C-alpha positions in Angstrom: 369.9 246.3 297.0 368.3 243.8 294.8 364.8 242.3 294.4 364.0 239.2 292.4 360.5 238.3 291.2 359.8 235.4 289.0 363.3 235.1 288.0 363.8 238.7 287.0 365.9 240.9 289.1 364.9 244.3 289.8 367.8 246.7 291.2 366.5 249.5 293.3 367.9 251.1 296.3 367.4 251.2 299.9 366.9 255.1 299.8 364.2 254.4 297.3 362.4 251.8 299.6 362.2 254.5 302.0 361.3 257.4 299.9 358.3 255.0 298.5 357.2 254.4 301.9 357.6 250.4 301.6 357.8 250.5 304.7 358.2 254.0 306.6 361.5 253.2 308.6 365.1 254.9 308.9 367.6 251.8 309.2 368.0 248.9 307.2 366.9 246.6 310.3 364.0 248.3 310.7 362.9 247.7 306.9 363.6 244.2 307.4 361.8 243.7 310.6 358.7 245.8 309.5 358.6 244.1 305.9 358.7 240.6 307.4 355.9 241.6 310.0 354.0 242.9 306.8 354.7 239.7 304.8 353.5 237.5 307.8 350.4 239.3 308.0 349.3 238.9 304.5 350.5 235.6 304.2 348.4 234.6 307.4 345.4 236.4 305.3 346.1 234.2 302.5 346.2 230.9 304.4 343.0 231.9 305.8 341.5 232.7 302.6 343.0 229.2 301.1 340.7 227.5 303.3 337.7 228.3 300.7 340.0 226.9 298.1 337.3 224.8 296.5 335.6 228.1 295.5 338.6 229.1 293.3 338.9 228.7 289.7 341.1 226.4 288.1 343.3 229.2 286.8 343.3 230.7 290.0 344.7 227.6 291.7 347.5 227.5 289.2 348.3 231.3 289.4 348.1 231.3 293.2 350.8 228.2 293.4 353.0 229.8 291.0 352.9 233.1 293.1 353.6 230.8 296.2 356.7 229.5 294.4 358.2 233.1 293.7 357.6 233.9 297.2 359.6 230.6 298.5 362.4 231.7 296.3 362.4 235.4 297.6 362.4 233.8 301.1 365.4 231.4 300.2 367.6 234.2 298.8 366.8 236.5 301.9 367.8 233.6 304.1 370.9 233.0 302.5 372.0 236.4 302.5 371.3 236.7 306.4 373.2 233.2 306.8 376.3 234.9 305.0 376.5 237.6 307.6 376.0 235.0 310.4 378.9 233.2 308.8 381.1 236.1 308.2 380.4 237.3 312.0 381.0 233.9 313.4 377.6 234.4 315.4 377.5 230.5 315.9 380.8 230.0 317.3 380.1 231.5 320.5 377.3 229.2 321.4 379.7 226.1 320.3 377.2 225.0 317.5 378.2 224.2 314.1 376.8 226.8 311.5 374.5 224.3 310.5 373.4 223.1 314.0 373.1 227.0 314.6 370.9 227.7 311.3 368.6 224.4 312.4 367.8 225.8 315.8 366.4 229.0 314.0 364.7 227.4 310.8 363.1 224.3 312.5 360.7 224.1 309.5 363.5 223.4 307.2 364.6 219.8 306.2 368.3 219.0 307.4 369.5 218.6 304.0 368.4 222.1 303.0 369.9 223.6 306.1 373.2 221.9 305.2 373.1 223.3 301.7 372.3 226.7 303.3 375.4 226.4 305.7 377.6 225.4 303.0 377.0 228.3 300.8 377.2 230.7 303.8 380.5 229.3 304.5 381.7 229.6 301.1 380.7 233.3 300.6 383.6 233.8 303.2 386.1 233.3 300.1 386.1 235.5 297.2 386.7 232.9 294.9 383.1 231.4 295.7 381.6 234.9 295.5 380.3 234.3 291.9 378.7 230.9 292.9 376.7 232.6 296.2 375.6 235.7 294.0 374.2 233.6 291.6 371.7 232.1 294.4 371.1 235.3 295.6 370.2 236.9 292.6 367.8 233.9 291.7 369.5 232.6 288.7 370.3 229.4 290.5 368.8 227.0 292.8 370.3 226.6 296.4 370.4 222.9 296.2 372.2 222.9 292.7 374.7 225.6 293.8 375.5 223.3 297.1 375.9 220.3 294.8 378.5 222.4 292.8 380.3 223.5 295.8 380.8 219.9 297.1 382.4 219.0 293.8 384.7 222.0 293.6 385.9 220.7 297.1 386.8 217.4 295.7 389.0 219.1 293.1 390.5 222.0 294.9 393.5 220.1 296.1 394.2 218.5 292.9 394.1 221.7 290.5 396.0 225.1 290.5 394.4 228.1 291.8 393.9 229.4 288.4 392.2 226.2 287.0 390.2 226.2 290.3 388.7 229.9 289.7 387.9 228.7 286.1 386.3 225.5 287.2 384.0 227.8 289.4 383.1 229.9 286.5 382.5 226.8 284.5 380.1 225.6 286.9 378.2 228.8 287.5 377.7 229.5 283.8 376.1 226.1 283.2 374.1 226.4 286.5 372.8 229.8 285.4 371.7 228.5 282.0 368.2 227.5 281.8 368.7 225.1 279.2 370.3 222.6 281.7 368.4 220.7 284.0 369.5 218.8 287.2 370.4 215.8 285.2 372.6 218.1 282.7 374.2 219.6 285.7 375.0 216.0 287.2 376.8 215.2 283.8 378.8 218.4 283.6 380.0 217.8 287.4 381.0 214.1 286.6 382.8 215.1 283.7 384.7 217.9 285.8 385.7 215.5 288.3 386.8 212.8 285.8 388.9 215.5 284.2 390.4 217.0 287.2 390.8 214.1 289.9 394.0 211.8 289.6 393.5 208.0 289.2 394.7 208.0 292.9 391.7 210.2 294.1 389.4 208.0 291.9 390.7 204.9 293.2 390.7 206.2 296.9 386.8 207.1 296.7 386.0 203.7 295.3 387.7 202.1 298.2 385.9 204.6 300.6 382.5 203.5 298.9 383.5 199.9 299.0 383.5 200.1 302.7 380.1 201.5 303.0 378.6 198.8 300.9 375.7 197.1 302.9 372.6 195.0 302.8 370.3 194.6 305.9 366.8 194.1 306.8 364.5 196.8 308.1 361.2 195.1 308.8 358.7 196.4 310.8 358.5 194.9 314.5 355.4 193.0 313.8 356.7 191.4 310.7 353.8 192.9 308.6 356.0 194.4 306.2 359.5 193.1 305.0 362.3 195.7 303.8 365.7 194.9 302.6 368.0 198.1 302.6 370.9 198.0 300.0 373.6 200.8 300.2 376.0 200.3 297.0 379.6 200.1 297.4 380.3 200.9 293.8 379.1 203.1 291.1 379.2 200.3 288.6 376.9 198.2 290.9 374.4 201.0 291.2 374.4 201.5 287.4 373.7 197.9 287.1 370.3 198.0 289.2 369.2 201.3 287.6 369.8 199.5 284.2 367.2 196.8 285.4 364.8 199.5 286.8 365.0 201.3 283.2 364.9 198.1 280.8 361.8 196.7 279.1 361.4 194.6 282.2 360.1 197.7 284.3 358.2 199.0 281.5 354.4 199.2 281.6 352.3 196.7 279.8 351.4 197.9 276.1 348.0 198.5 274.8 348.3 195.5 272.7 349.1 193.4 275.6 346.4 194.5 277.8 343.9 194.2 275.2 344.9 190.7 274.5 345.0 189.5 278.1 342.1 191.6 279.4 344.4 192.9 282.2 344.7 196.7 282.9 348.0 197.9 283.6 347.6 199.1 287.2 351.0 198.4 288.8 352.9 201.6 290.0 356.2 202.6 288.8 357.8 201.3 292.1 355.8 198.0 291.5 357.1 197.6 288.1 360.5 198.1 289.3 360.2 195.6 292.0 359.0 193.1 289.5 361.8 194.0 287.4 364.5 193.2 289.8 363.0 190.1 290.9 362.9 188.8 287.5 366.6 189.1 287.4 367.2 187.8 290.6 365.1 184.6 290.1 366.6 184.3 286.7 369.9 184.2 288.1 369.2 181.6 291.0 366.7 179.0 288.8 368.9 178.2 286.0 370.0 174.4 285.8 373.4 173.4 285.4 375.2 174.6 282.2 373.1 177.8 281.7 374.8 180.9 281.8 373.3 182.0 284.9 374.7 182.3 288.6 374.9 178.9 290.8 371.2 177.6 291.3 369.2 177.5 294.5 367.6 174.6 295.7 364.4 174.3 297.7 362.9 171.6 299.2 359.2 171.8 299.6 356.6 169.3 301.3 353.1 169.1 300.3 350.5 166.5 299.7 350.1 164.9 296.0 346.3 166.0 295.6 347.1 169.6 296.3 350.0 169.8 293.9 348.1 168.3 291.2 345.0 170.3 291.8 344.6 173.3 289.3 343.0 176.6 289.9 341.3 176.9 293.2 337.5 176.7 292.7 335.6 179.4 294.5 335.1 178.9 298.1 337.5 176.2 298.1 340.6 176.6 300.6 344.0 176.7 298.8 346.9 174.4 299.3 349.9 175.1 300.8 353.5 173.5 301.2 356.3 174.1 303.4 359.9 174.0 303.3 362.7 172.6 305.6 362.8 175.6 307.6 359.3 175.4 308.2 358.4 178.7 306.1 354.7 178.4 304.1 354.7 178.2 300.5 351.4 178.6 298.5 350.6 175.5 296.1 350.1 178.0 293.2 353.8 179.4 293.7 355.1 175.8 293.9 353.4 174.9 290.6 354.8 178.0 288.9 358.1 177.6 290.1 358.3 173.9 289.3 358.4 174.9 285.6 362.0 176.8 286.2 363.6 176.7 289.8 365.4 173.8 290.8 362.7 172.8 293.5 362.9 169.0 295.1 359.2 168.5 295.9 358.8 165.7 298.5 355.3 164.7 297.7 353.3 162.9 300.3 350.4 160.5 298.9 348.2 158.9 301.5 349.2 158.5 305.2 352.4 160.7 304.7 353.8 158.0 302.1 356.7 159.5 299.9 355.9 158.6 296.5 357.9 161.0 294.4 361.3 163.0 295.4 361.4 165.2 292.1 362.5 164.4 288.6 365.2 166.9 287.8 364.9 166.0 284.2 361.7 168.1 284.1 363.7 171.2 284.1 364.5 172.8 280.7 367.9 171.8 279.4 370.7 174.5 277.9 370.0 173.3 274.3 366.2 173.6 274.6 366.3 177.0 276.1 368.5 177.9 273.0 365.8 176.4 270.5 363.4 178.0 272.7 364.8 181.5 272.5 365.2 181.0 268.7 361.6 180.1 268.1 359.8 182.1 270.5 362.3 185.1 270.4 360.7 186.2 274.0 357.7 186.3 276.0 355.0 184.6 274.1 351.8 186.5 275.4 351.0 189.0 272.6 352.3 192.7 273.2 354.6 191.7 275.7 358.5 192.8 274.9 360.4 191.3 277.5 363.6 189.2 275.6 364.1 185.6 275.8 366.9 186.2 278.1 364.7 187.0 281.1 362.0 184.5 280.4 361.0 181.3 282.2 360.2 178.1 280.3 356.6 177.1 281.0 355.3 173.8 280.8 351.8 174.4 279.0 350.3 171.0 280.4 351.8 171.2 284.0 354.8 168.9 285.0 352.8 168.0 288.1 350.0 166.6 285.8 352.3 164.5 283.9 353.4 167.2 281.4 356.4 166.4 279.3 359.6 168.7 279.1 359.6 168.5 275.6 359.9 171.6 273.4 356.3 170.8 272.1 355.1 171.3 275.6 357.3 174.6 276.4 356.4 178.4 276.1 358.5 181.3 277.0 356.9 183.6 279.4 358.1 186.6 281.3 357.7 186.3 285.0 354.8 188.6 285.2 352.8 186.7 282.4 354.1 183.2 284.2 352.4 184.1 287.2 349.3 185.6 285.4 349.0 182.1 283.1 349.1 180.0 286.7 346.6 182.3 288.1 343.9 182.0 285.2 344.8 178.4 284.2 345.5 179.5 280.8 346.4 177.0 278.0 348.1 177.1 274.7 348.7 175.2 271.3 352.5 174.8 270.5 353.8 174.2 266.9 357.0 174.3 265.3 356.5 177.7 264.5 355.6 179.1 268.1 353.0 179.2 270.7 349.3 180.1 270.2 347.5 181.0 273.5 343.7 180.0 274.0 342.4 182.9 275.5 338.8 182.4 277.1 336.6 185.4 276.9 
């Protein structure tokens, strides 16, 4: 039999275990039973002692976590061996359960995804062609999840290749999966390359059409409306990669040290919040452009608010902020309207005096395509020092707000990324615009 510990495999016989008294038993079943009981007792003692973990030294904490990891891998390998015998004997068939359901009932502590991987490899062990893949997990050379992912890929190409080529594919994946130089990302690329090489175009097209049928966007809000979610299921790999490109772009990067020093604002956004900001930047950029700009069709929002609220600058301490409303009755804060008035195609229905309509919007306030090109050439990108967001994803900000009489001239425009556009409006920052660029005036 094989005993793995820390990635090393030590081969000892069952007779040696009995001879050495670990434990004193006569049959393999008695050895497993006695060993598991002893392991349970020792682990219970370790769990009890760990309640005083505050008394442990730093090196002891690290060492104990590593030991637990090694114990976990031993349990995974042992569980897989037992599951393989369950599959071989068909113990689950008499109960009417699938192998995965049968194993889940006896391993309730495992996540369903882990049980599915376990059942997959146990079922694969019944075919000699997959024996090498299963042995790699049982010897500790490969993780269970990685082997299951390989088996899923192999199942896709099996009908498209000859038995000889299939055996070579199994050997190729097992060799890569056991190589410590390859991480999961590398293995994913190897699997993708194998699928591209082995699957005919028809298979790829069938998969694409099947994925297209799964595409979906729906809301998943909490019942009380306090948290709003939109869940998106991609129907195409290209769509998924396009969104991932946004998440890994400079738009989602943390603020640079120079930027933080200049603005005095510490970068406290989580990675998830940065990705959210990046996605919203792209979406808003796509629906906020004027006619003629290289964007998607514009969106129009009609907002009603009083003239004094629109013209008011920063909210003073203790002063109640203003708010506008859309035609559907949704509330929009005045600060948001002032920011969007720089870029989005908003028609403000401004009320003065006793609900008198004094202005229904001046669309010429929006930056023109020609102006945007010249702004991009002049500013290159966001004008806040240290920010690296390119001009493509920046808003054209009115230095003197449009609501306060600011002109839609190049001398009154400054490119700002959406995050800094919001920040500039929040702090009421102003700037000096020259033919060479924008110089922001920071108040310390």
